[in-house]
Phi, psi and omega in degrees: 000133180250138175239158180275130178246126179268125182257125180287159184307315182298335183261354183297326177300339181260004181229042179065022181060026179272143175271330175220147176221152175263124184230136178284146174159143179265344177228167178300318181298318179295319179298315181293322177296317179290326178296313182285340173288322178287316180244088191294333180292340179291333189304313183292340179274340181258329187239147175280174178296337179276356177091008179261154178300136180294148186292338181264013176242120177254142180243129180244138168257116190057250179243022183244132178288127184293345177297335181254010173248239178246028182052227185288348177273004180299124182282152184237148170252161183292348177269354182281159171232150180244130179242134177260121184238093177275158173288143180231158185279346176095009180196181179273171181302129184296326178297322178293318179301313182296322179294317181290333178295338179279349181265132182236143173256131178287168177300323179295319180291322178298318177292317182300318185259019188301326180288338172283317189295334181270000173273122182304324183288346177250286178060191181293319181297315180296320180293326175292324175299316179298320182293328181270355184275158178224138182229130175257120178262131175262098179108138176240043183255226185298310179284321182294333183296299179294327178301310181295317183296316182283327174295319178295314181298326181287342178098023174302131188294320184220126178240121174257144181227129176252120178193146181234009186266169173247160182286128177246153181302327181290347178285334194290345179292341184217337185268081194286356177282345180252159180229174182303322181291348181269354183304129182092346180272164173298135176298327180296315181290324176297315180295319179301314181298319180293317180296313181293332176291329178279316184210099181291353180280348184274134173275126180247120176251129182244143182231096184279061183224161170276127179297133184216172177296336182281330186243350188300313183295320179294322181291324188271338194299330185263010180250150181284320187223145175247132178247119186267111176241032186279168183230023179212154187290318180303318181289327178296315178293324178297312179300315180301308185296320179296320179295320179295314181296330182262000184057046179251140171293143181240106180273110193254138173217149175211153185218152173196121179055262182243005185246143177223155177228146175210140175199179174236120175264122177219101188295342177287329187244348184194199182285165173248180182299324179291332175295324180282315181230089183300329182223147179283160174289159177301147180305133177087348182289318179257114183290151176281173177297329179295328179270319187261342179088164177205136175296129190303325183282341185301310178298336175295320180290310184290318179297324177292323175296323175297319178297318178301312181295324178298314181295320177298320178298318181292316181285342186058044180237152176073197181241102180293163184280041175280123182079010179224133178247125178256127177252132180243127176250108185292327182291320178272348191047064180228141173249132175235140181244134180236142178277132177255144181241143177290133179271113181297340179261011179303133185289350180238331181240006181282189183291327180229074185296141177255347178258117182240358177208166181290145186246188175274104187279336173295315179294318180301323181269006176076026182255130178291148174306148185304321184292338182251348194296132167225166183292326175192129185295341180260005183257115176297144179236161175225140180277163178294329178294318178293320177299319179298317179298320182289325175295316180297329179276357182061036176299151182268108177208168182253111180269115184253122179256117185255020176280185178272157181304322180293330175288322180298324179294329181290311181199140177208164180256013179081015181279178177278125185268115170222101180306146183301330179291342181253003188297321181301317183282336188247015185298334181289348177286345185270134180286112184285349183267350179263156169291138184246128173245122187251138176218157172225215180283310186236353180109357183280305180295324181293327176297321177297318179295320179299315180298320178297314182295322177299316180293333180278359175103003177281121187266328184253082183222137181226154178257134177280109183296126178085348176061199182292339175297315178294322178300316181294322183284324190247345183241307186226087181294348180287341177290139178296141171262150179217000000 
């Protein structure tokens, strides 16, 4: 039998920041034992070293104090609720008050944030918290764009951004922090200009580097919160591990086509990313947004939710998504929430962690170093220049396009279209006696197709290195890029 337990605000940091939890138990004592077993940090706040309830903690069943019932032996029904009522000092931490008293808002800031200031949950104290807070964003792309804009508008004092890319025209469909005039410019400088245009009171620190095991801890250590807007598995595991080692909250978001995910990983209070996904998928199994696409508005929705969770963490208001994963389906317009559990065997945040420093995340995810990387060391490749020569010579070969039909409509090389997802069922359509040259957009899906064909007994098969993207850049610039 489960009963509802109400957790007071002072104890919520030790109970996954939950205001209520469902706990099994037939008596008050059983419920409290199960509660402190689930949230072990609560035990020292409820019980003395001798194992008795602390004198300044009162327990109520419905509206009755158990001291006047049967104490911890008080029996419970499934309709009962248990409330924990500790004595409180009647105010916030004095050190926090003194620190915030040193923070001042100008007349311009008071006007700018006036709609915040009249919300009781924010008010002057909350706005000062936002002004003194610092957030490091990993990426200034689809998720980073709305995240940065709303954090800046909210008055976050310092925003750091890690990104080494430049603005491409294909970014503008979703990366709303950049504009057409920014194409070819550093994403960091474009983002800085947009942030400062929204709120000149915000300090913007930019880091034009690729996040790595060598620099992650130094970059993150001076920030309160890290917001993960990355688009690849090695960096996600890197961000997670660095946040766990530094005890930093990790506000996580991910997107693909019409689906989005958002949660908050905080290893002190709940699970981390490794608890959710102990191992990454094999390289190439899960396509990136560049390969699979993403609805332009989707990162706006998920990135804004990341901004919301970040602000809640700073204000210490509401119930953050620690231990909860929200999935958004844009086509159905549905939100689903799943409970996440801390893995006691997690190699970095579990009871006996085996990871004590940052590792090689490319190797962990099965990705070869860039200087050595090929799609497969046993897979023959052909360059776009060689393919052009062979086309001009009218050589006899079978050009196989493994992209999707909608991609084929945008631009194609006149090959036979069999999407990689249909290759197993349609393999008999391919002439086994001809040499086969396979291509996709960038060479990733086609490499997977080449490996499949090799295993199926096709001996003369090659992968077009760089795919139609390389063809457009180096052979025929008149073809549309996407």
